[in-house]
C-alpha positions in Angstrom: 1.3 22.7 -6.5 -0.3 19.3 -7.4 -0.6 16.1 -5.4 -0.3 12.9 -7.3 -1.0 9.4 -6.0 0.7 6.6 -7.9 -0.2 2.9 -8.0 2.0 -0.1 -7.2 5.5 0.6 -8.7 7.0 -2.8 -7.9 10.5 -1.9 -9.1 9.4 -0.6 -12.5 11.7 2.4 -12.2 11.7 3.5 -15.9 7.9 3.5 -16.0 7.8 5.7 -12.9 10.2 8.2 -14.4 8.3 8.3 -17.6 5.0 8.9 -15.8 6.4 11.7 -13.6 7.9 13.3 -16.7 4.5 13.1 -18.4 2.9 15.3 -15.7 6.0 17.5 -15.3 6.3 16.5 -11.7 8.6 18.7 -9.7 9.6 17.7 -6.1 10.2 21.3 -5.3 6.6 22.1 -6.1 4.5 18.9 -6.1 3.8 16.0 -3.8 3.8 12.3 -4.7 1.8 9.8 -2.7 2.8 6.1 -3.1 0.2 3.4 -2.3 2.9 0.8 -1.4 4.6 -2.1 -3.1 7.5 0.0 -4.2 9.6 -3.1 -4.8 9.6 -6.6 -6.1 8.4 -8.4 -9.2 9.9 -5.6 -11.4 13.5 -5.3 -12.5 14.8 -2.2 -10.6 13.7 -2.1 -7.0 17.0 -0.6 -5.9 16.8 2.3 -8.3 13.2 2.9 -7.3 14.0 3.2 -3.6 17.0 5.4 -4.2 15.0 7.7 -6.5 12.1 8.1 -4.0 14.5 8.6 -1.1 16.2 11.4 -2.9 13.1 13.5 -2.7 11.7 12.1 0.6 10.5 15.6 1.6 8.0 15.5 -1.4 6.6 12.0 -0.8 4.0 10.3 1.3 4.5 6.5 1.3 2.5 3.7 2.8 4.0 0.2 3.0 2.7 -2.7 1.0 3.1 -6.4 1.6 6.1 -6.6 -0.8 7.8 -3.8 1.0 7.4 -5.6 4.4 8.6 -8.8 2.8 11.8 -7.1 1.6 12.4 -5.7 5.1 11.8 -9.2 6.6 14.3 -10.8 4.2 16.9 -8.2 4.8 16.6 -8.6 8.6 16.9 -12.4 8.3 13.4 -13.0 9.4 12.0 -14.6 6.3 13.4 -16.5 3.3 13.4 -15.1 -0.2 10.8 -16.6 -2.6 11.3 -18.0 -6.1 9.4 -15.1 -7.7 11.2 -12.4 -5.8 13.3 -9.9 -7.8 15.1 -8.4 -4.9 18.6 -9.7 -5.3 20.2 -6.4 -6.6 18.6 -4.5 -3.7 19.5 -7.0 -1.0 23.2 -6.9 -2.1 23.5 -3.2 -2.5 25.9 -1.3 -0.2 23.1 1.0 0.9 20.5 -1.7 1.4 20.6 -1.4 5.2 20.1 2.3 5.0 17.2 2.0 2.6 15.6 -0.6 4.8 15.8 1.6 7.8 14.3 4.4 5.8 11.4 2.2 4.7 10.8 1.2 8.4 9.9 4.9 9.1 7.0 4.8 6.7 3.3 4.4 7.6 0.7 1.8 6.9 -2.0 4.5 6.5 -1.8 8.1 5.5 -4.5 10.8 6.0 -4.6 14.3 4.7 -7.1 17.0 3.6 -6.5 18.4 0.1 -7.9 21.5 -1.5 -9.6 20.2 -4.6 -11.6 21.8 -7.4 -14.7 20.7 -5.4 -13.5 22.1 -2.1 -11.6 20.5 0.8 -11.6 16.7 0.5 -10.3 14.2 3.0 -8.1 11.3 1.7 -7.1 8.1 3.3 -4.3 6.1 1.6 -3.6 2.4 2.4 -2.0 -0.3 0.4 -4.9 -2.9 0.3 -7.9 -1.8 2.4 -9.6 -1.5 5.8 -11.9 -3.8 7.7 -15.7 -3.3 7.6 -16.9 -0.9 10.4 -13.5 0.5 11.2 -13.8 4.2 11.7 -11.4 6.6 10.1 -9.7 7.2 13.5 -9.6 3.5 14.3 -8.0 2.8 11.0 -5.3 5.3 11.7 -4.8 4.2 15.3 -4.5 0.6 14.4 -2.0 1.4 11.6 0.0 3.4 14.1 0.2 0.4 16.4 2.1 -1.6 13.7 4.1 1.5 12.7 5.4 1.9 16.3 6.4 -1.7 16.5 8.1 -1.6 13.1 10.1 1.5 14.2 10.9 0.1 17.7 13.2 -2.4 19.3 10.8 -5.4 18.8 10.5 -5.0 15.1 12.4 -8.2 14.2 10.0 -10.3 16.3 7.1 -8.7 14.4 8.7 -9.4 11.0 9.0 -13.0 11.8 5.5 -13.3 13.1 3.7 -11.2 10.5 3.3 -14.0 8.0 0.1 -16.1 8.0 -3.6 -15.8 7.4 -4.9 -16.2 10.9 -6.7 -14.8 12.8 -9.2 -14.6 9.9 -11.0 -11.5 11.2 -10.6 -8.5 13.5 -11.9 -8.2 17.0 -10.9 -5.7 19.6 -9.6 -8.3 22.1 -6.8 -9.5 19.9 -3.4 -9.1 21.5 0.3 -9.5 20.8 1.5 -10.7 17.4 -2.0 -12.0 16.4 -3.3 -8.5 16.8 -0.4 -6.9 14.8 -0.7 -9.6 12.1 -4.4 -9.1 11.6 -4.1 -5.3 11.4 -1.3 -5.8 8.8 -3.4 -8.3 6.8 -6.2 -5.8 6.4 -4.1 -2.8 5.5 -1.6 -4.6 3.2 -3.3 -7.8 1.9 -7.2 -7.7 2.0 -9.2 -8.2 -1.1 -12.3 -10.2 -0.3 -14.0 -10.4 3.1 -17.5 -11.2 4.4 -19.8 -8.8 6.3 -18.1 -9.4 9.6 -14.7 -9.0 8.1 -13.6 -12.6 7.7 -10.7 -12.7 5.3 -10.0 -14.9 2.3 -6.4 -13.9 1.6 -5.6 -16.7 -0.8 -7.8 -15.4 -3.6 -6.1 -12.8 -5.8 -8.2 -12.8 -8.9 -10.9 -10.3 -9.9 -14.5 -9.8 -8.8 -15.7 -13.0 -10.5 -13.6 -15.1 -8.1 -15.5 -14.0 -5.0 -16.5 -17.0 -2.8 -20.1 -17.3 -1.7 -20.9 -14.8 1.0 -17.8 -12.7 0.2 -17.4 -9.3 -1.5 -14.6 -6.8 -2.1 -13.8 -5.1 1.2 -15.0 -1.7 -0.1 -18.5 -3.0 -0.7 -19.3 -3.1 3.0 -19.9 -0.3 5.5 -16.7 1.6 5.3 -15.5 5.1 6.0 -16.2 6.8 2.6 -18.5 9.3 4.4 -15.4 10.6 6.2 -12.6 10.2 3.5 -12.0 9.3 -0.1 -9.9 6.0 -0.1 -6.9 5.4 -2.3 -5.5 1.9 -2.5 -3.4 -0.4 -4.7 -2.6 -4.1 -4.3 -5.4 -5.5 -6.5 -4.2 -5.3 -10.1 -7.1 -7.6 -11.3 -9.5 -4.7 -10.7 -7.8 -2.8 -13.5 -8.3 0.4 -11.6 -12.1 0.1 -11.3 -14.2 -0.2 -8.2 -17.6 1.2 -9.2 -17.5 3.3 -6.0 -17.4 7.1 -6.2 -15.0 7.6 -3.3 -12.9 4.5 -3.5 -10.0 4.6 -6.0 -8.0 1.6 -7.1 -4.6 2.7 -8.4 -2.8 -0.6 -9.1 -3.4 -1.1 -12.9 -0.8 -3.8 -13.3 2.2 -2.3 -15.1 4.4 -5.1 -13.8 2.0 -7.6 -15.4 2.1 -5.9 -18.8 -0.6 -3.3 -18.4 -0.2 0.3 -17.1 1.3 2.4 -14.3 -1.3 5.0 -13.2 -1.3 8.1 -11.0 -4.2 10.3 -10.0 -4.0 14.0 -9.4 -6.0 14.5 -6.2 -7.0 18.0 -6.9 -9.2 17.0 -9.8 -9.1 13.2 -9.7 -7.7 13.1 -13.2 -5.7 10.0 -14.1 -2.5 9.6 -16.1 -1.0 6.4 -17.3 2.0 5.0 -19.2 
């Protein structure tokens, strides 16, 4: 048995199939972890979701910002955007069922894997975590959003989740501001300052960091407790320079590569 973590698929169904074939992935034997952004920008979001749902028992999926955006559009809580490529999915007869399936997924996944170096803890999120969040706090805050997304008030959350404020986390946040801020760290963060203030409008690589801001993983984070897997930031080209922080979005949808990493030995495979 092997455990593979794959970067942002974004509706690139054919590339995903080629990559899984390359490693001889078997859902009866192996596990596939997905770092989110399963849909949008690429051409075959519908096929991607149907394919992953077919072997749901062999996957661990965290939601990305594009996945949440799709759910919000389907539920009538946000308009589609000009760059979206979700039309085929939104008009599919099983769209409602696929949307309900996605709403059961997490925003953070933690597990311990038996690797060639011994037991190793892994935390998977789509974008990142806030400076000074503990491992348990990261999981607990993710669970707050997950419970809302799976509960009766999920449509109110979907309408309110858009926006860049509050710009940083503090424990006294409440209501939709609290949920939005948690979601922004887990699914949208790239740069922040040492107290966690976010600059969500900047999507470029490291050279675009504003004064006083660095990539979220350059601050005091939880790598002493878990190896972190994330996607979202294609401009990093899969490189963080940090031993226990692995960027897996290598920008296939932008003409580069789709990458997965075998957790047992950290070996990467790409198409």
